[in-house]
N, C-alpha and C positions, 0 to 999 in steps of 0.2 A: 395099837394093833387090835384087830377084830378076830373073831373065831373063823377058822377056815370054812369054806363052803363045801358041803357034801355034793357028790355027783348028782343026786336027785334035785338039789336046789339050784343047779346051774341053769341060768336062762339060755334059751336057744341061740341068742346072738353072740355068745362067747365062742369064738372060733378057735382056730389053731393058735397055739402059743407063739409069741415072739421070743426070740432068744437074743440076748445081748451079752456082751462081754465088757466089763468095766474093771480096770486095774487087775487084769488077769483072772478074774472070777466070772464064771458063766452064770447067768440068771435066766429064769423062765418067767415070762410076763404075759398076763391075759387082761384084756380090757373088759371092765364090768359095766359098761353102759352102751346103749344102742348107738348113739351118735357122738361124734367129737368134731368140733369145729376149730378153725384156726385161732380164734380169739376166746377159746374156752378159759374159764377161771379155775375150774377144778375137774379132776378126772379120777374116777374110782378104778383101781387096778388090783390084780392079784399078782404078787411078786413072790416067787419061791414058796407058794402055798400059804402066804399070809396076805391079808387084805390091808390096803393102804389107800389114802387119798392124796393125790398130788394137787397142790394149789399154786396159782400164779397170781400174786397180788400186783403184778405189773413190773417187777424187777427180776423175774426168772422163776423157774419151777423149783419147788421144794416139797418135802413131805409135810403134811399137815400135823402139827403138834409133835413132831419127832426131831431129834437131833441127828438125823441121818445125813449121809453124804450128799451135798448138793450136786456134785458131778454125776452121781447115779441118777438123781431126779432129772437132770438135763439129758442124760443118755436115754432114759426112758421116753421122754417127750420126743427126742429126735427119732427113735425107733417107731413111735406111733405116727409121727408126722410123715415119715417115709412110707409106712404101710398104707396110710389112708390118704396120701398125696395132699397134705395140708400146706 
């Protein structure tokens, strides 16, 4: 985990938050990079005020260096893909 971003540090391309619900819990998600493409291998995000990197080594999305829920990582990718029509 990385330190949270302050409001002054947020780049202009961070738009409205995405909201997802996984296993009955609501999460707020913000994309921290300008462009995302269908075949991306990593994505920087802010999830519930904490910074994470999602990676896809070819067999599905997961959190980089974390033992977090792979279903949550997949739900995040699905929300991003729907928002940006990937």
